[in-house]
Backbone as CSV, one residue per row, in Angstrom:
resi,resn,N_x,N_y,N_z,CA_x,CA_y,CA_z,C_x,C_y,C_z
1,MET,-12.926,194.393,7.105,-14.014,193.825,7.916,-14.338,192.421,7.391
2,ALA,-14.410,191.458,8.268,-14.659,190.076,7.868,-16.057,189.938,7.292
3,ALA,-16.161,189.129,6.262,-17.462,188.897,5.634,-18.364,188.132,6.589
4,SER,-19.653,188.477,6.551,-20.614,187.786,7.403,-20.875,186.388,6.859
5,PHE,-21.494,185.559,7.699,-21.842,184.198,7.270,-22.793,184.247,6.077
6,LEU,-23.756,185.164,6.118,-24.726,185.290,5.030,-24.023,185.662,3.729
7,GLU,-23.081,186.581,3.788,-22.359,186.988,2.590,-21.548,185.831,2.023
8,ARG,-20.936,185.034,2.882,-20.144,183.889,2.406,-21.041,182.860,1.723
9,VAL,-22.239,182.629,2.279,-23.178,181.674,1.669,-23.621,182.160,0.292
10,ILE,-23.957,183.449,0.188,-24.411,184.002,-1.091,-23.311,183.909,-2.145
11,GLU,-22.099,184.218,-1.753,-20.983,184.142,-2.702,-20.655,182.698,-3.074
12,PHE,-20.827,181.774,-2.127,-20.541,180.361,-2.392,-21.525,179.777,-3.407
13,LEU,-22.797,180.145,-3.297,-23.827,179.586,-4.174,-23.932,180.324,-5.506
14,LYS,-23.340,181.475,-5.608,-23.486,182.302,-6.810,-23.065,181.583,-8.086
15,PRO,-21.914,180.894,-8.141,-21.547,180.193,-9.382,-22.554,179.128,-9.799
16,ILE,-23.140,178.438,-8.808,-24.123,177.398,-9.122,-25.329,178.003,-9.820
17,PHE,-25.828,179.117,-9.291,-27.000,179.759,-9.885,-26.646,180.468,-11.185
18,SER,-25.423,180.923,-11.318,-25.022,181.587,-12.557,-25.039,180.619,-13.732
19,TYR,-24.623,179.362,-13.491,-24.525,178.376,-14.585,-25.759,177.468,-14.683
20,TRP,-26.310,177.095,-13.541,-27.381,176.102,-13.538,-28.665,176.632,-12.871
21,GLY,-28.772,177.942,-12.749,-29.856,178.529,-11.966,-31.248,178.109,-12.374
22,TYR,-31.549,178.135,-13.660,-32.915,177.842,-14.108,-33.265,176.364,-13.899
23,ILE,-32.291,175.501,-14.100,-32.513,174.071,-13.856,-32.740,173.821,-12.373
24,VAL,-31.915,174.455,-11.536,-32.044,174.297,-10.085,-33.403,174.808,-9.614
25,ILE,-33.829,175.940,-10.144,-35.115,176.523,-9.741,-36.277,175.629,-10.182
26,PHE,-36.220,175.123,-11.413,-37.293,174.240,-11.881,-37.375,172.982,-11.018
27,LEU,-36.229,172.327,-10.802,-36.227,171.099,-10.014,-36.655,171.368,-8.576
28,GLY,-36.192,172.470,-8.001,-36.544,172.780,-6.611,-38.031,172.975,-6.420
29,THR,-38.659,173.779,-7.293,-40.095,174.024,-7.154,-40.925,172.804,-7.542
30,PHE,-40.436,172.043,-8.522,-41.143,170.814,-8.896,-41.131,169.803,-7.755
31,LEU,-39.952,169.547,-7.198,-39.833,168.542,-6.142,-40.557,168.961,-4.872
32,GLU,-40.612,170.271,-4.589,-41.340,170.721,-3.405,-42.846,170.605,-3.598
33,SER,-43.303,170.645,-4.843,-44.737,170.544,-5.128,-45.200,169.110,-5.327
34,PHE,-44.252,168.169,-5.395,-44.588,166.762,-5.614,-44.557,166.040,-4.272
35,PHE,-45.633,165.337,-3.949,-45.818,164.842,-2.585,-44.751,163.836,-2.148
36,LEU,-44.138,163.119,-3.079,-43.145,162.117,-2.692,-41.816,162.737,-2.268
37,THR,-41.544,163.956,-2.718,-40.244,164.581,-2.455,-40.359,165.926,-1.741
38,SER,-41.572,166.344,-1.418,-41.765,167.687,-0.859,-41.041,167.878,0.471
39,TRP,-40.915,166.796,1.247,-40.316,166.924,2.585,-38.826,167.242,2.527
40,ALA,-38.165,166.954,1.398,-36.715,167.123,1.323,-36.292,168.220,0.345
41,ALA,-37.220,168.853,-0.353,-36.865,169.823,-1.393,-37.102,171.249,-0.906
42,PRO,-36.058,172.058,-0.790,-36.210,173.454,-0.333,-36.572,174.392,-1.476
43,GLY,-37.694,174.120,-2.130,-38.067,174.900,-3.302,-38.269,176.371,-3.018
44,THR,-38.871,176.692,-1.873,-39.107,178.089,-1.519,-37.795,178.833,-1.333
45,VAL,-36.848,178.215,-0.648,-35.536,178.837,-0.441,-34.824,179.031,-1.774
46,ILE,-34.915,178.043,-2.648,-34.274,178.142,-3.962,-34.876,179.291,-4.772
47,LEU,-36.204,179.445,-4.702,-36.848,180.539,-5.421,-36.446,181.892,-4.833
48,LEU,-36.327,181.971,-3.518,-35.846,183.199,-2.881,-34.449,183.561,-3.385
49,LEU,-33.588,182.551,-3.472,-32.240,182.789,-3.987,-32.276,183.188,-5.463
50,GLY,-33.216,182.615,-6.219,-33.369,183.012,-7.604,-33.719,184.490,-7.731
51,GLY,-34.600,184.963,-6.855,-34.924,186.389,-6.842,-33.738,187.242,-6.440
52,LEU,-32.966,186.770,-5.475,-31.788,187.499,-5.023,-30.765,187.666,-6.137
53,TYR,-30.449,186.565,-6.822,-29.459,186.641,-7.893,-29.999,187.382,-9.114
54,SER,-31.337,187.411,-9.274,-31.918,188.223,-10.342,-31.681,189.703,-10.063
55,ALA,-31.839,190.096,-8.809,-31.603,191.484,-8.429,-30.152,191.889,-8.644
56,GLN,-29.251,190.926,-8.546,-27.831,191.211,-8.738,-27.407,191.089,-10.194
57,GLY,-28.333,190.750,-11.083,-28.041,190.691,-12.504,-27.510,189.367,-13.010
58,ASP,-27.497,188.329,-12.175,-26.982,187.032,-12.595,-28.019,186.189,-13.317
59,LEU,-29.304,186.470,-13.102,-30.383,185.719,-13.738,-31.425,186.691,-14.279
60,SER,-32.212,186.208,-15.232,-33.299,187.013,-15.782,-34.522,186.906,-14.873
61,PRO,-35.060,188.021,-14.367,-36.244,187.952,-13.508,-37.421,187.241,-14.184
62,LEU,-37.640,187.514,-15.477,-38.746,186.882,-16.197,-38.561,185.376,-16.280
63,LEU,-37.362,184.935,-16.635,-37.110,183.498,-16.765,-37.175,182.794,-15.413
64,VAL,-36.734,183.446,-14.363,-36.835,182.841,-13.025,-38.294,182.635,-12.659
65,GLY,-39.119,183.661,-12.898,-40.538,183.537,-12.573,-41.227,182.454,-13.381
66,VAL,-40.975,182.431,-14.686,-41.593,181.421,-15.564,-41.123,180.019,-15.190
67,THR,-39.822,179.868,-14.926,-39.273,178.555,-14.575,-39.845,178.047,-13.265
68,ALA,-39.926,178.922,-12.274,-40.464,178.520,-10.970,-41.940,178.137,-11.083
69,PHE,-42.699,178.925,-11.842,-44.119,178.610,-12.043,-44.280,177.264,-12.741
70,ALA,-43.471,177.031,-13.779,-43.565,175.771,-14.524,-43.249,174.580,-13.637
71,GLY,-42.197,174.690,-12.820,-41.832,173.587,-11.931,-42.932,173.266,-10.936
72,ALA,-43.492,174.311,-10.308,-44.561,174.094,-9.328,-45.813,173.530,-9.992
73,ALA,-46.158,174.040,-11.179,-47.364,173.576,-11.870,-47.241,172.121,-12.311
74,VAL,-46.079,171.751,-12.839,-45.869,170.359,-13.260,-45.950,169.421,-12.061
75,GLY,-45.360,169.833,-10.925,-45.446,169.015,-9.712,-46.880,168.822,-9.249
76,ASP,-47.672,169.888,-9.318,-49.084,169.791,-8.934,-49.854,168.867,-9.873
77,LEU,-49.594,168.982,-11.178,-50.302,168.157,-12.157,-49.958,166.676,-12.003
78,PHE,-48.703,166.382,-11.701,-48.320,165.003,-11.443,-49.093,164.456,-10.249
79,GLY,-49.137,165.238,-9.176,-49.865,164.796,-7.979,-51.335,164.571,-8.262
80,TYR,-51.953,165.487,-9.007,-53.371,165.356,-9.350,-53.615,164.105,-10.191
81,TYR,-52.756,163.878,-11.177,-52.905,162.710,-12.048,-52.818,161.416,-11.246
82,LEU,-51.831,161.344,-10.348,-51.696,160.147,-9.517,-52.888,159.981,-8.582
83,GLY,-53.415,161.114,-8.107,-54.601,161.039,-7.253,-55.806,160.514,-7.993
84,VAL,-55.990,160.963,-9.239,-57.116,160.477,-10.050,-56.973,158.993,-10.326
85,ARG,-55.782,158.591,-10.790,-55.572,157.183,-11.108,-55.626,156.311,-9.857
86,GLY,-54.926,156.749,-8.820,-54.905,155.965,-7.584,-56.247,155.927,-6.895
87,GLY,-56.972,157.060,-6.905,-58.282,157.100,-6.269,-59.275,156.193,-6.964
88,HIS,-59.268,156.205,-8.265,-60.186,155.344,-9.009,-59.845,153.856,-8.816
89,ARG,-58.560,153.556,-8.807,-58.161,152.159,-8.575,-58.568,151.714,-7.180
90,LEU,-58.371,152.619,-6.202,-58.747,152.286,-4.823,-60.250,152.065,-4.726
91,LEU,-60.991,152.935,-5.404,-62.452,152.801,-5.386,-62.883,151.482,-6.014
92,HIS,-62.229,151.116,-7.100,-62.585,149.871,-7.779,-62.179,148.648,-6.954
93,ARG,-61.005,148.714,-6.339,-60.491,147.565,-5.588,-61.282,147.335,-4.306
94,TYR,-61.672,148.425,-3.649,-62.377,148.289,-2.365,-63.812,148.786,-2.493
95,ALA,-64.425,148.461,-3.619,-65.790,148.938,-3.863,-66.767,148.438,-2.802
96,ASP,-66.479,147.265,-2.219,-67.386,146.697,-1.230,-67.036,147.105,0.201
97,ASN,-65.920,147.836,0.376,-65.512,148.267,1.717,-66.199,149.595,2.040
98,ARG,-67.102,149.566,3.007,-67.900,150.757,3.313,-67.029,151.898,3.841
99,LYS,-66.000,151.561,4.647,-65.151,152.601,5.238,-64.371,153.350,4.166
100,VAL,-63.765,152.601,3.238,-63.007,153.233,2.153,-63.938,154.057,1.273
101,GLY,-65.074,153.472,0.935,-66.030,154.191,0.105,-66.513,155.472,0.765
102,LEU,-66.718,155.441,2.106,-67.167,156.632,2.830,-66.095,157.712,2.816
103,ASN,-64.829,157.318,3.027,-63.735,158.300,3.025,-63.556,158.941,1.651
104,LEU,-63.649,158.131,0.600,-63.538,158.680,-0.745,-64.709,159.612,-1.053
105,SER,-65.880,159.255,-0.566,-67.048,160.099,-0.762,-66.890,161.434,-0.039
106,ARG,-66.316,161.393,1.177,-66.081,162.631,1.929,-65.054,163.510,1.236
107,ALA,-64.003,162.881,0.716,-62.969,163.645,0.004,-63.566,164.330,-1.221
108,GLU,-64.400,163.598,-1.949,-65.026,164.165,-3.133,-65.942,165.323,-2.769
109,SER,-66.698,165.163,-1.678,-67.603,166.217,-1.232,-66.825,167.452,-0.781
110,TYR,-65.723,167.231,-0.063,-64.926,168.358,0.434,-64.352,169.169,-0.721
111,PHE,-63.745,168.489,-1.698,-63.124,169.220,-2.790,-64.152,169.812,-3.746
112,ARG,-65.366,169.307,-3.704,-66.426,169.930,-4.492,-66.824,171.270,-3.859
113,ARG,-66.747,171.346,-2.525,-67.169,172.561,-1.823,-66.016,173.524,-1.566
114,TYR,-64.866,172.998,-1.121,-63.771,173.858,-0.677,-62.465,173.645,-1.446
115,GLY,-62.500,172.891,-2.508,-61.267,172.536,-3.207,-60.517,173.730,-3.761
116,GLY,-61.237,174.697,-4.314,-60.594,175.847,-4.920,-59.784,176.650,-3.924
117,ARG,-60.396,177.034,-2.815,-59.681,177.832,-1.820,-58.571,177.028,-1.158
118,THR,-58.773,175.709,-1.026,-57.722,174.871,-0.447,-56.494,174.842,-1.349
119,LEU,-56.703,174.692,-2.654,-55.589,174.710,-3.599,-54.868,176.046,-3.580
120,PHE,-55.633,177.130,-3.545,-55.040,178.465,-3.614,-54.273,178.810,-2.338
121,LEU,-54.910,178.644,-1.193,-54.284,179.029,0.073,-53.240,178.017,0.534
122,GLY,-53.385,176.764,0.106,-52.455,175.733,0.552,-51.040,175.926,0.058
123,LYS,-50.839,176.797,-0.933,-49.491,177.046,-1.462,-48.549,177.594,-0.399
124,TRP,-49.116,178.222,0.620,-48.274,178.856,1.638,-48.109,177.978,2.877
125,VAL,-48.625,176.755,2.824,-48.525,175.861,3.983,-47.496,174.786,3.667
126,ALA,-46.277,174.984,4.160,-45.189,174.041,3.876,-45.497,172.672,4.479
127,GLY,-45.142,171.622,3.754,-45.342,170.266,4.232,-46.709,169.700,3.936
128,ILE,-47.664,170.567,3.602,-49.033,170.120,3.317,-49.399,170.378,1.862
129,LYS,-48.875,171.474,1.300,-49.301,171.895,-0.036,-49.083,170.824,-1.094
130,ALA,-48.052,169.986,-0.933,-47.771,168.974,-1.941,-48.798,167.844,-1.923
131,PHE,-49.530,167.685,-0.816,-50.511,166.605,-0.724,-51.896,167.046,-1.184
132,ILE,-52.097,168.353,-1.335,-53.410,168.846,-1.740,-53.763,168.422,-3.170
133,PRO,-52.847,168.527,-4.153,-53.211,168.088,-5.509,-53.598,166.625,-5.594
134,ILE,-52.875,165.756,-4.896,-53.212,164.335,-4.978,-54.559,164.071,-4.320
135,MET,-54.876,164.796,-3.240,-56.191,164.638,-2.619,-57.295,165.202,-3.506
136,ALA,-56.965,166.261,-4.267,-57.941,166.784,-5.222,-58.246,165.749,-6.293
137,GLY,-57.219,165.012,-6.727,-57.439,163.942,-7.690,-58.258,162.815,-7.112
138,VAL,-57.937,162.410,-5.879,-58.709,161.360,-5.212,-60.162,161.790,-5.047
139,GLY,-60.355,163.096,-4.758,-61.702,163.617,-4.558,-62.445,163.934,-5.844
140,ASN,-61.880,163.548,-7.012,-62.529,163.757,-8.313,-62.850,165.223,-8.585
141,MET,-61.960,166.118,-8.179,-62.139,167.533,-8.500,-62.044,167.707,-10.010
142,PRO,-62.961,168.432,-10.635,-62.910,168.622,-12.099,-61.573,169.198,-12.534
143,VAL,-61.036,168.681,-13.621,-59.696,169.068,-14.058,-59.631,170.559,-14.405
144,GLY,-60.692,171.091,-14.985,-60.701,172.511,-15.325,-60.603,173.391,-14.093
145,LYS,-61.358,173.031,-13.072,-61.321,173.782,-11.821,-59.966,173.651,-11.161
146,PHE,-59.400,172.437,-11.184,-58.089,172.212,-10.589,-57.026,173.068,-11.277
147,VAL,-57.016,173.046,-12.598,-56.006,173.810,-13.345,-56.158,175.310,-13.080
148,GLY,-57.391,175.792,-13.057,-57.619,177.217,-12.840,-57.093,177.697,-11.500
149,TYR,-57.435,176.986,-10.423,-56.989,177.403,-9.095,-55.496,177.137,-8.891
150,THR,-54.986,176.085,-9.518,-53.552,175.807,-9.411,-52.737,176.893,-10.091
151,VAL,-53.180,177.305,-11.277,-52.481,178.380,-11.984,-52.512,179.667,-11.165
152,ALA,-53.694,180.026,-10.648,-53.809,181.257,-9.857,-52.937,181.190,-8.607
153,GLY,-52.988,180.059,-7.885,-52.193,179.917,-6.676,-50.705,179.969,-6.946
154,ASN,-50.275,179.298,-8.011,-48.845,179.286,-8.333,-48.355,180.651,-8.808
155,VAL,-49.193,181.381,-9.537,-48.796,182.722,-9.972,-48.564,183.627,-8.764
156,VAL,-49.497,183.609,-7.819,-49.373,184.470,-6.636,-48.220,184.003,-5.751
157,TRP,-48.127,182.688,-5.537,-47.036,182.167,-4.686,-45.677,182.447,-5.300
158,THR,-45.526,182.130,-6.593,-44.249,182.369,-7.261,-43.896,183.854,-7.244
159,GLY,-44.872,184.691,-7.555,-44.609,186.130,-7.592,-44.215,186.695,-6.247
160,SER,-44.905,186.271,-5.188,-44.611,186.822,-3.860,-43.261,186.353,-3.340
161,VAL,-42.947,185.069,-3.504,-41.660,184.556,-3.033,-40.521,185.164,-3.838
162,PHE,-40.706,185.254,-5.166,-39.680,185.865,-6.010,-39.471,187.331,-5.624
163,ALA,-40.562,188.057,-5.400,-40.454,189.472,-5.038,-39.695,189.648,-3.730
164,ALA,-39.959,188.752,-2.759,-39.233,188.824,-1.491,-37.741,188.609,-1.704
165,GLY,-37.388,187.615,-2.532,-35.980,187.368,-2.825,-35.347,188.514,-3.595
166,TYR,-36.099,189.106,-4.523,-35.579,190.220,-5.322,-35.318,191.438,-4.433
167,PHE,-36.262,191.739,-3.554,-36.074,192.851,-2.622,-34.871,192.603,-1.727
168,PHE,-34.751,191.373,-1.253,-33.606,191.026,-0.409,-32.304,191.162,-1.186
169,GLY,-32.321,190.776,-2.463,-31.120,190.876,-3.278,-30.665,192.305,-3.481
170,GLU,-31.629,193.238,-3.560,-31.274,194.639,-3.728,-30.805,195.278,-2.423
171,SER,-31.254,194.750,-1.297,-31.002,195.409,-0.008,-30.330,194.511,1.016
172,TRP,-29.803,193.352,0.592,-29.385,192.364,1.573,-28.240,192.838,2.441
173,ARG,-27.365,193.692,1.929,-26.261,194.166,2.761,-26.783,195.020,3.914
174,TYR,-27.781,195.850,3.634,-28.375,196.653,4.698,-29.138,195.763,5.676
175,ILE,-29.856,194.791,5.120,-30.614,193.869,5.972,-29.674,193.035,6.825
176,ASP,-28.585,192.570,6.213,-27.614,191.766,6.949,-27.020,192.562,8.110
177,ARG,-26.712,193.831,7.855,-26.164,194.671,8.916,-27.205,194.881,10.021
178,ALA,-28.460,195.109,9.605,-29.521,195.307,10.601,-29.743,194.052,11.424
179,ILE,-29.678,192.880,10.752,-29.842,191.619,11.472,-28.722,191.436,12.491
180,GLY,-27.514,191.863,12.111,-26.391,191.769,13.047,-26.642,192.583,14.299
181,TYR,-27.092,193.828,14.113,-27.410,194.667,15.270,-28.582,194.087,16.060
182,LEU,-29.598,193.644,15.314,-30.777,193.075,15.966,-30.412,191.817,16.732
183,GLY,-29.472,191.036,16.162,-29.050,189.810,16.843,-28.453,190.099,18.218
184,TRP,-27.588,191.109,18.291,-27.021,191.474,19.589,-28.100,191.993,20.525
185,GLY,-29.028,192.773,19.980,-30.113,193.280,20.818,-30.975,192.163,21.373
186,LEU,-31.307,191.177,20.497,-32.105,190.038,20.951,-31.358,189.217,21.995
187,LEU,-30.036,189.092,21.815,-29.242,188.355,22.793,-29.332,189.008,24.163
188,VAL,-29.219,190.329,24.199,-29.326,191.059,25.472,-30.711,190.863,26.084
189,ILE,-31.757,190.955,25.231,-33.129,190.789,25.725,-33.331,189.390,26.298
190,VAL,-32.803,188.364,25.607,-32.945,186.986,26.081,-32.236,186.800,27.418
191,ILE,-31.032,187.349,27.540,-30.280,187.224,28.800,-31.043,187.889,29.938
192,VAL,-31.548,189.099,29.704,-32.308,189.814,30.735,-33.572,189.044,31.106
193,ALA,-34.262,188.492,30.083,-35.506,187.756,30.345,-35.233,186.498,31.165
194,VAL,-34.181,185.752,30.809,-33.845,184.529,31.538,-33.440,184.862,32.964
195,ALA,-32.603,185.895,33.143,-32.172,186.293,34.490,-33.366,186.735,35.336
196,SER,-34.292,187.477,34.730,-35.486,187.924,35.458,-36.363,186.745,35.860
197,ALA,-36.522,185.779,34.931,-37.338,184.606,35.242,-36.730,183.803,36.382
198,LEU,-35.416,183.631,36.373,-34.753,182.893,37.451,-34.875,183.629,38.776
199,ALA,-34.737,184.971,38.746,-34.849,185.760,39.971,-36.256,185.663,40.556
200,ILE,-37.288,185.738,39.661,-38.679,185.637,40.127,-38.949,184.257,40.700
201,LYS,-38.440,183.231,40.035,-38.638,181.867,40.517,-37.984,181.675,41.882
202,ARG,-36.772,182.219,42.030,-36.068,182.095,43.310,-36.793,182.850,44.410
203,TYR,-37.333,184.043,44.073,-38.074,184.838,45.057,-39.332,184.107,45.506
204,LYS,-40.066,183.523,44.563,-41.279,182.790,44.913,-40.966,181.569,45.766
205,SER,-39.876,180.905,45.458,-39.484,179.738,46.238,-39.161,180.123,47.680
206,ARG,-38.405,181.212,47.844,-38.084,181.678,49.194,-39.330,182.104,49.951
207,ARG,-40.263,182.730,49.241,-41.486,183.170,49.898,-42.311,181.987,50.370
208,ARG,-42.397,180.943,49.515,-43.131,179.747,49.941,-42.481,179.099,51.154
209,ASP,-41.145,179.040,51.149,-40.449,178.454,52.300,-40.692,179.271,53.549
210,SER,-40.710,180.609,53.403,-40.940,181.474,54.561,-42.345,181.302,55.107
211,ILE,-43.345,181.244,54.224,-44.731,181.051,54.670,-44.891,179.696,55.341
212,SER,-44.258,178.675,54.764,-44.340,177.337,55.344,-43.715,177.307,56.729
213,ALA,-42.584,178.018,56.925,-41.924,178.049,58.231,-42.788,178.753,59.271
214,VAL,-43.449,179.853,58.874,-44.320,180.583,59.800,-45.491,179.718,60.220
215,GLN,-46.070,178.993,59.274,-47.203,178.130,59.599,-46.789,176.991,60.547
216,ASP,-45.580,176.476,60.363,-45.099,175.405,61.248,-44.842,175.902,62.652
217,ASP,-44.533,177.186,62.830,-44.225,177.746,64.160,-45.461,178.148,64.926
218,ARG,-46.650,178.161,64.287,-47.871,178.565,64.975,-48.252,177.506,66.024
219,PRO,-48.858,177.968,67.147,-49.338,177.009,68.174,-50.402,176.084,67.589
220,GLY,-50.299,174.851,67.916,-51.306,173.887,67.451,-51.007,173.372,66.079
221,SER,-49.852,173.814,65.485,-49.535,173.299,64.163,-49.051,171.872,64.204
222,GLU,-48.598,171.414,65.442,-48.162,170.032,65.586,-49.193,169.267,66.403
223,GLY,-49.373,168.069,66.094,-50.359,167.255,66.830,-49.878,166.941,68.225
224,GLY,-50.772,166.743,69.246,-50.336,166.377,70.595,-51.290,166.832,71.631
């Protein structure tokens, strides 16, 4: 039986993770958590693969979790530091600009009230989570509060993503087979849905044409 596409991908990447897995995981989670590189770094996917290869015995589950947490935490701290430095410089440079001062004041007020939950929940919002630490720095969020919520958020995020990858690693052959069956089922459903939509559209069009023809044939429908 020919190997599935998923199986070929897993086997292709296996040597990379076997030799360089911890470095790849650290860099992936760090770059995804850093606002300048978050758009191009698939840190979540890399962590999922780390969990998968841990389940297969190629990596240590403990080291994968610690490495992923460290990468994400360092990325967050870099963003926060740049936000503090950049925010203060911006405040000093545009101290007389009311608009800039108002925006910085709003940012500070927001992170004073909602910063903790934003840091914690933002871990699951791709494309946005990397900008939250730098905004926390701009908003002068206390460093102790920032570190506390960042640690909690990264522990839960790292643990949940790793657990998903680990579960997939233990059961991926069954899941892959189920996805194959589900894929054919979804294809049939899509074909039936599209055919039904076209049939309904055609029926409505014919009905409108028929009603329009009847109205045109009524006496007095034409001027004269």
